[in-house]
N, C-alpha and C positions, 0 to 999 in steps of 0.2 A: 503493499500499501504505500499513496506518497501523497497524502492529503495534506494540505497546507493550512498554517493556523486561521486564515480568511476565510476557508470553506467550512471551517469548524464554527466561526463565528457567524457567519451567515446559517448554517443548518441551524443552529442552537436558538438565532434569533425567529428562524421561520415556527419552530416549535415553540417558541412561547407568544408569538402572535398570531399564530394559525391563518398568516395574509403575507403573500408573497409583497404585495402591495404597501401594507404596514411594515414588512422587514425591511423594504427597501427605505423607506422614508426614516427608518428609526435608526438607517447604517448609512444615510445620505448616499445612497446608490439608486443607480435606475432599475426599473423591473427587469429588464433583459439580464441587467448583470447580475441580480440574483438569481435569475431561473439558469443561468449559465454555469454559477459556481455552486447552486444546488445539483445541477445535473453532473457536474464534474466528480463533484462529492458522492453522489450516489453510483455510480460508474465504477466505484471501486468496492462496491459491496453487490453481492448475488442476491440478498435479502430486500426487498423493497423496504426504502427509510419511510414514505410518504405515499399516500394516496390521495387523488383530486378526484372527489365525486361532486357533481354538476358546480366546477367551479371552487368548491371549498375543498380546503386541507385538512386532511385528516394525518397524524402521524401514527406509524403500525407500533407494534409491542416491540420490534427490533429498532425502531428508528427511535423509541421511547429509552432503552437502555442506551444507545448509541449517544441521545442527548446528555444523558447523565454524564457520560464518558469524557462529553466533547467541555461540560461545564466544569469538571476536574482538572480537566487539561488547560483551560483557560485561565482558569482560577491559579494554579501553578504559575503559570507563567506572569500572569501578573504581580505575584508573592514575589518571583525573582526580580521583576521591575521594581517592585516598591523597596526590597531590601538594595539594592544599587543604588537607589536615589537616596534612602536614608542614611545608607553608609557616609552619603556625601554630608549628612547634618540635616536633610530637609525634610519634613514631615510629608509623607505619603501613602497614599491606600485609597480606596473606597467609602465612601458617606452614601450612606441607602437611606433613604426618605421616602414614605408612601404620605402623600396629603391630601385632606378633603378638598371637592374641587373649589370652595371660594377661597381655600387656604391660599390658592396661586395668587392673591392680592396681598398675602401676607409674608409669604416664607422666602419670595426673593430678596428683601431687604437684610434679612436675618443672614443670608449667605454670601450677598455680594462683598463686602470688604473681607470675608473671611475665604473667600475662595482666590481673590486678588492675592492677598497676605501669602496663601499655601498654592500657587499655581499648580502642583504637581498631583494635586488629590482631584482623584474621578468622581463626579457627582452621578449617581443613579437618582433618579426621583419619578415615581410614579404621581400621576393627578388622577382623582378617582372618586366614587362615592365610599360614603362611610363604610359601608360593609364590607369593602373591598380593602379599604384600609386597616380596618380591624382584622380580618382574615392574615394580611402579611403579616400585622404587629404579632398576633397568636402563633404563628407558623415561624417566628422569629427571622423571616427573609429581610428584614429593613432592622436598621440601628433606631430609627425614630419614626414617629408619626407625627402631625399635626392636625389638631382637631378641634371642636367646640364644643362639644360631648361626651365628656369621659365614658368609656365603656364599661358597663357595669360588671361584668362578668371575667376579666381580666385583673392580676394582680400587677399594677404598676405604677411607676413612678413619674412626676411630672411638672411641666417648668410653665408657670403662667406668663404670656406673654403680652397682650393688650386685650381690651372688653370686645366683646363681640355682641352688636346691638341688633336684633331683630325689628325692623317697621313694617307698618302696614304703607305699602307704596302704591301710589296711582301716577298719572303723567299730569300736564297741565291743565287739564279741564275738570280735573278732580281736585283743585285748589280749594273750593269753596266747603268741602264736604266737613262738617262738625261730629262730635261724637253724637247730637242728637239724632242727625239724621244719618247715622252710617247703616241703619238697617235698610235704608232704601238702596244705598249703593251695593248692598250684597245682594237685593232683591234684583237688581238690574244689571250686574254686571257680573261675570265669571269670574271666579276666583283661580289664578296659575299657580300651580304648585310645580315641584321638582319630583322626580322617579322616586320608587319605593326605595328604601335603602339609604335614600339622603338625610343627613340631621335637618337641614332645613326642614324638609317635608316634614320629618317627623313633630318637629317644633310647630308648624303651622296647623298641625292635625291638634297638638295640644290646645293650641289657643282657639280654633275653633270650636274643639269641644267644651271649653271651659267658660266659653261667653255665647253657648248655646247659638251659634250662627249656623243659617242652612242658606248655603250661597245659591245662586241659580244655577249655575253650572260650574263644574269643575274641570280645568285642563291641565294636561301632565305634560313637561317639557323635560329633556333630559340634561338642560344646563342652567346655572346661573344665568349666561349670557343670554342665553333662548329667552326665558324668562323675562329679562331686563329689557328685552328689544320685545316682546311681546307687550309689555306694560306701557312702554314709552307709543307703539303703535296704537294703542288703547283698546285692544283685545280684552283686557280684564284689570285687576289688581293681583297683588300678591304680598306675602309676608316675605321679606328679604333682608338678608344680612345689608346692614349699610355700608360694609367695608368696600365692596366693590362699586359702590354707584356715586362716588365724589363728583367726578367730573357732571355725570347728568343731574346732579341736587346743584351743583354752581351754574349750569346753563338752563336750568329750570325745564328740562324735558322730564325730568322726574319729581315728585313732590311727596314728601312723606306727610300721610292723614295721621291727624290726632284720634287715637282709638283707644276703647276701655283694654287695660291690660298690656298695653305696649308702650315703650320697647320691651320687648324680653332682652333679658342681659345674660351672656355667659363670658366665659372667656376662649380665647385662643390658647392653648396649648401644646407645646411638645412631650409628648410621652414615649416612655419605654418601659419592656418588661423589667420588673422588679428583681435584682440579682443579677442583670446583664451582666455580662465581661464585657466591657467596651473595648474596641479596638482604640490605639493613639490617636486616628483621626476622628471617632466618635468623641473620646474625651476631651482631646481640643475643641472641637466645636461647642459641645455644651459648657465648658469654661469661658467661650468666648461668646455664648449667649448670656449668661450669668454676668458676666462684667461688661455687656454692651447694650443691655436690651431697654434699659431705663433710655440710654442715650437714642437709641434707635426708635424709641416709642413716640419720644418727645420730637426728632426731627421729620417723621414719615407721619405719624398718625395721630397727631394731638389735636387734628380736625375733627375728630370723632367727638371729642367733648362737647362740639357746638350745637351736637344733635342727641 
């Protein structure tokens, strides 16, 4: 056999994404380039590694075993590289994070200077819904997770960053809505929510249950950005985290509605498994967070206090 590290990387990415297109995007390659490397790798085995059925990629049992071996090989290669860099006195290694969708408006500010200071660190960050974030943490697949609602069934430690405020949000035509006529709003405007498994969806359902709200219609969308654009377009209203709304609130395309029981307030927190043996990179990142979180909060998130 004469496979290359590049072929291992391509095959492993395909097994994780189950998509040639997504693998190409994440590897910054063209789809034909990924397909060629996958074929060249497959040609070295008599047993199929993948199957394509109705344009969907499936990994065979044999392919799954090869994927595990490929990941082990690549991890060893990375370890050699990190040790070489560390021997030169530089901090190196991988920092693995899993972040809930809305956390994409938060976490970059806690990574920027740290990564610039330690430019030999490789960042792996998955931005997804709460259920997948907690699953990754539970399986010890990541160093840290960023959430706004703490999991109840995991023994964890955490570090608070900033407040997370959820408000009832509408577009500019709703600016005259008051607490007294709020019931008219819900009887005429759909309530737009995130998908099942989202912390924002859970918070919204808790809110409408406590307030005994019966909206005219519920619309489900799969990202905060989609919800935001739907509200701006006047499709309906939503209970949303304020963290991703600054520009729209400033330019008036979104307004916060005065509603009973809102805002709901929690905290954005970095969490990790209790007793986890942190890598040097993870330890350094947590030390950076603790030393700099107040300055980052003041420089980038002080505007939240105005709402």
